[in-house]
Structures are given as structure tokens and as C-alpha cells.
DOPA-625232 format. One record per residue (C-alpha): residue in one letter; chain; y, z, x. Coordinates in nm, 3 decimals, decimal comma, padded with zeros to 5 digits. Layout:
! DOPA-625232
+------+-----+---------+---------+---------+
! type ! mol !      c2 !      c3 !      c1 !
+------+-----+---------+---------+---------+
!    A !   A !       Y !       Z !       X !
...
+------+-----+---------+---------+---------+
! end
This chain:
! DOPA-625232
+------+-----+---------+---------+---------+
! type ! mol !      c2 !      c3 !      c1 !
+------+-----+---------+---------+---------+
!    M !   A ! -14,256 ! -02,449 !  05,900 !
!    N !   A ! -14,031 ! -02,717 !  05,724 !
!    R !   A ! -13,720 ! -02,909 !  05,839 !
!    A !   A ! -13,520 ! -02,677 !  05,635 !
!    Q !   A ! -13,622 ! -02,381 !  05,762 !
!    G !   A ! -13,587 ! -02,473 !  06,116 !
!    E !   A ! -13,217 ! -02,584 !  06,095 !
!    E !   A ! -13,118 ! -02,284 !  05,887 !
!    R !   A ! -13,293 ! -02,054 !  06,218 !
!    M !   A ! -13,136 ! -02,295 !  06,451 !
!    Q !   A ! -12,760 ! -02,275 !  06,288 !
!    R !   A ! -12,842 ! -01,873 !  06,274 !
!    I !   A ! -12,869 ! -01,867 !  06,644 !
!    R !   A ! -12,581 ! -02,075 !  06,738 !
!    I !   A ! -12,348 ! -01,857 !  06,520 !
!    G !   A ! -12,494 ! -01,523 !  06,685 !
!    L !   A ! -12,441 ! -01,694 !  07,008 !
!    T !   A ! -12,100 ! -01,784 !  06,892 !
!    G !   A ! -12,008 ! -01,429 !  06,805 !
!    L !   A ! -12,119 ! -01,271 !  07,125 !
!    A !   A ! -11,934 ! -01,503 !  07,348 !
!    F !   A ! -11,629 ! -01,446 !  07,141 !
!    V !   A ! -11,684 ! -01,051 !  07,215 !
!    F !   A ! -11,733 ! -01,127 !  07,568 !
!    L !   A ! -11,442 ! -01,289 !  07,557 !
!    L !   A ! -11,239 ! -01,054 !  07,358 !
!    V !   A ! -11,392 ! -00,753 !  07,626 !
!    L !   A ! -11,286 ! -00,978 !  07,929 !
!    L !   A ! -10,984 ! -01,055 !  07,766 !
!    G !   A ! -10,902 ! -00,664 !  07,737 !
!    T !   A ! -11,026 ! -00,553 !  08,033 !
!    A !   A ! -10,708 ! -00,797 !  08,215 !
!    I !   A ! -10,458 ! -00,653 !  07,990 !
!    S !   A ! -10,550 ! -00,319 !  08,064 !
!    R !   A ! -10,573 ! -00,366 !  08,453 !
!    S !   A ! -10,271 ! -00,510 !  08,452 !
!    T !   A ! -10,088 ! -00,229 !  08,316 !
!    E !   A ! -10,255 !  00,020 !  08,566 !
!    D !   A ! -10,102 ! -00,146 !  08,936 !
!    P !   A ! -09,976 !  00,128 !  09,077 !
!    S !   A ! -09,696 !  00,085 !  09,315 !
!    Q !   A ! -09,752 !  00,201 !  09,695 !
!    P !   A ! -09,698 !  00,574 !  09,704 !
!    S !   A ! -09,401 !  00,712 !  09,972 !
!    P !   A ! -09,448 !  00,866 !  10,240 !
!    S !   A ! -09,305 !  01,195 !  10,138 !
!    Q !   A ! -09,563 !  01,141 !  09,815 !
!    N !   A ! -09,817 !  01,075 !  10,068 !
!    Q !   A ! -09,732 !  01,429 !  10,320 !
!    L !   A ! -09,692 !  01,589 !  09,920 !
!    A !   A ! -10,071 !  01,551 !  09,894 !
!    N !   A ! -10,213 !  01,640 !  10,205 !
!    E !   A ! -10,033 !  01,944 !  10,223 !
!    E !   A ! -10,154 !  02,070 !  09,933 !
!    S !   A ! -10,519 !  02,007 !  09,962 !
!    P !   A ! -10,647 !  02,318 !  10,120 !
!    S !   A ! -10,885 !  02,256 !  10,427 !
!    E !   A ! -11,166 !  02,477 !  10,309 !
!    P !   A ! -11,148 !  02,455 !  09,874 !
!    L !   A ! -11,512 !  02,644 !  09,874 !
!    A !   A ! -11,436 !  02,922 !  10,112 !
!    E !   A ! -11,115 !  02,982 !  09,941 !
!    I !   A ! -11,275 !  03,046 !  09,620 !
!    G !   A ! -11,562 !  03,256 !  09,753 !
!    A !   A ! -11,816 !  02,994 !  09,638 !
!    A !   A ! -11,922 !  02,872 !  10,039 !
!    P !   A ! -12,185 !  03,087 !  10,144 !
!    G !   A ! -12,146 !  03,293 !  10,482 !
!    M !   A ! -12,309 !  03,277 !  10,765 !
!    K !   A ! -12,452 !  03,561 !  10,841 !
!    Q !   A ! -12,588 !  03,677 !  11,243 !
!    G !   A ! -12,963 !  03,637 !  11,150 !
!    N !   A ! -12,916 !  03,287 !  10,990 !
!    E !   A ! -12,742 !  03,192 !  11,290 !
!    T !   A ! -13,056 !  03,189 !  11,540 !
!    A !   A ! -13,282 !  03,046 !  11,218 !
!    S !   A ! -13,082 !  02,721 !  11,168 !
!    A !   A ! -13,052 !  02,721 !  11,535 !
!    E !   A ! -13,430 !  02,713 !  11,612 !
!    P !   A ! -13,639 !  02,483 !  11,376 !
!    A !   A ! -14,009 !  02,606 !  11,306 !
!    K !   A ! -14,227 !  02,456 !  11,489 !
!    E !   A ! -14,494 !  02,341 !  11,328 !
!    K !   A ! -14,903 !  02,316 !  11,486 !
+------+-----+---------+---------+---------+
! end
């Protein structure tokens, strides 16, 4: 490899690293701007109370997706099987 090829290779590496640094800074700047616009204010106590009232205590049971415990399952789950 002669000197000209070595210099060309180093120039390409510098250009590539400069491009990566530019993209990194651009993404960092975009993230900082987007986070500054998402700065939520503190919710008022009435909003907290409204949110607590709307949340169901048993959401799976309300839609019928939660498995119900049968009489036979209570004793089986209460007494784990003994291994020999």
C-alpha cells in the first residue's frame, strides 16, 4: 500500500466518523426538543380522584376473562403435591 492510498483511507475514516458524530448530535438535539415539549404539569387533585374512580378493581373479572376458582381447585391449590 502506498502513501496516497493510506492518506485516502484515513480521509474516508475521518469523514465517516464526522458524519456519525453529526447524526448523533442531531438525534440528541431532537430528543432534547421533544422532551421539553412533553413536560407535563402536575395533575390536579380532582384529576387524580377521577382517575381512581374510573379504574376497575378487577378488570379481568369484569370482562369474564379471569378464571374462577372451583371448589375442587381450592383444596388442590392449598395442599401442594408431596414429592417422594
